[in-house]
C-alpha positions as CSV (number, residue, x, y, z in Angstrom):
1,X,-43.1,-45.7,212.6
2,X,-40.4,-46.4,210.1
3,X,-36.6,-47.0,210.4
4,X,-34.4,-45.8,207.6
5,X,-30.8,-47.2,207.6
6,X,-28.5,-45.6,205.0
7,X,-25.0,-46.8,204.1
8,X,-23.1,-43.8,202.6
9,X,-19.8,-42.3,201.7
10,X,-18.2,-40.8,204.9
11,X,-18.1,-37.3,203.6
12,X,-21.9,-37.3,203.2
13,X,-22.8,-38.5,206.7
14,X,-22.7,-35.2,208.6
15,X,-24.3,-33.2,205.9
16,X,-27.2,-35.7,205.8
17,X,-27.7,-35.6,209.5
18,X,-27.8,-31.8,209.5
19,X,-30.3,-31.8,206.7
20,X,-32.5,-34.4,208.3
21,X,-32.6,-32.5,211.7
22,X,-33.2,-29.2,210.0
23,X,-36.1,-30.6,208.0
24,X,-38.1,-31.4,211.1
25,X,-39.4,-34.7,209.8
26,X,-36.8,-37.0,211.5
27,X,-37.4,-38.0,215.1
28,X,-34.1,-39.5,215.8
29,X,-30.8,-39.5,213.8
30,X,-27.7,-41.6,214.5
31,X,-24.4,-41.9,212.7
32,X,-21.8,-44.6,213.0
33,X,-18.5,-45.1,211.2
34,X,-18.3,-48.5,209.6
35,X,-16.3,-50.4,206.9
36,X,-17.7,-52.5,204.1
37,X,-18.0,-53.2,200.5
38,X,-20.7,-53.7,197.9
39,X,-20.7,-56.3,195.2
40,X,-18.8,-54.1,192.8
41,X,-16.3,-52.7,195.3
42,X,-14.2,-55.9,195.7
43,X,-10.6,-54.9,196.2
44,X,-8.0,-57.4,197.5
45,X,-4.7,-56.7,199.2
46,X,-1.5,-58.3,198.1
47,X,-2.1,-61.1,200.7
48,X,-5.5,-61.9,199.2
49,X,-7.5,-60.3,202.0
50,X,-10.5,-58.1,201.1
51,X,-9.9,-54.4,201.5
52,X,-13.0,-52.8,203.1
53,X,-14.0,-49.3,202.3
54,X,-14.8,-46.7,204.9
55,X,-18.5,-45.9,205.1
56,X,-21.0,-44.4,207.5
57,X,-24.3,-45.8,208.6
58,X,-27.0,-43.2,209.3
59,X,-30.2,-44.4,211.1
60,X,-33.3,-42.3,211.1
61,X,-36.8,-42.9,212.7
62,X,-39.8,-41.1,211.3
63,X,-43.6,-41.5,210.7
64,X,-45.0,-43.4,207.8
65,X,-46.4,-40.3,206.1
66,X,-42.9,-38.8,205.8
67,X,-41.5,-41.8,204.0
68,X,-41.2,-40.2,200.5
69,X,-39.9,-36.9,201.9
70,X,-37.1,-38.7,203.9
71,X,-36.1,-40.8,200.9
72,X,-36.0,-37.8,198.6
73,X,-34.0,-35.8,201.2
74,X,-31.5,-38.7,201.5
75,X,-31.1,-39.1,197.7
76,X,-30.8,-35.4,197.0
77,X,-28.2,-34.9,199.7
78,X,-26.1,-38.0,199.0
79,X,-26.4,-38.8,195.3
80,X,-23.4,-38.0,193.2
81,X,-24.2,-40.3,190.3
82,X,-21.2,-42.5,190.9
83,X,-21.1,-46.2,191.9
84,X,-21.0,-46.5,195.6
85,X,-23.1,-43.6,196.6
86,X,-25.0,-45.7,199.1
87,X,-28.1,-47.7,199.9
88,X,-31.3,-47.0,201.9
89,X,-33.0,-49.7,203.9
90,X,-36.6,-49.0,205.1
91,X,-38.3,-51.2,207.7
92,X,-41.4,-51.0,209.9
93,X,-40.8,-50.5,213.7
94,X,-43.6,-52.2,215.7
95,X,-42.7,-50.4,218.9
96,X,-39.9,-48.7,220.7
97,X,-39.2,-49.4,224.4
98,X,-37.3,-47.2,226.7
99,X,-35.5,-48.5,229.8
């Protein structure tokens, strides 16, 4: 099983979750509001503190054979062509335990 973690613009989060669930290839979808910045997004306030941008983190679990389809769905849903569209992190999940 694979875990996909996407950091996106806030306005794309709900749309992506709906598309993932409608596709039938995602087992579990979670969305969390976060704040952060990339290497190009550094903005400082007048006091010299870093100004973090609002983002959402979408986490998806799916089977290995659906990897390319999930990545394509994420990119086609969220890509605008501008800097800051987001990142996709893909990792193997050895096992999931319920308690």
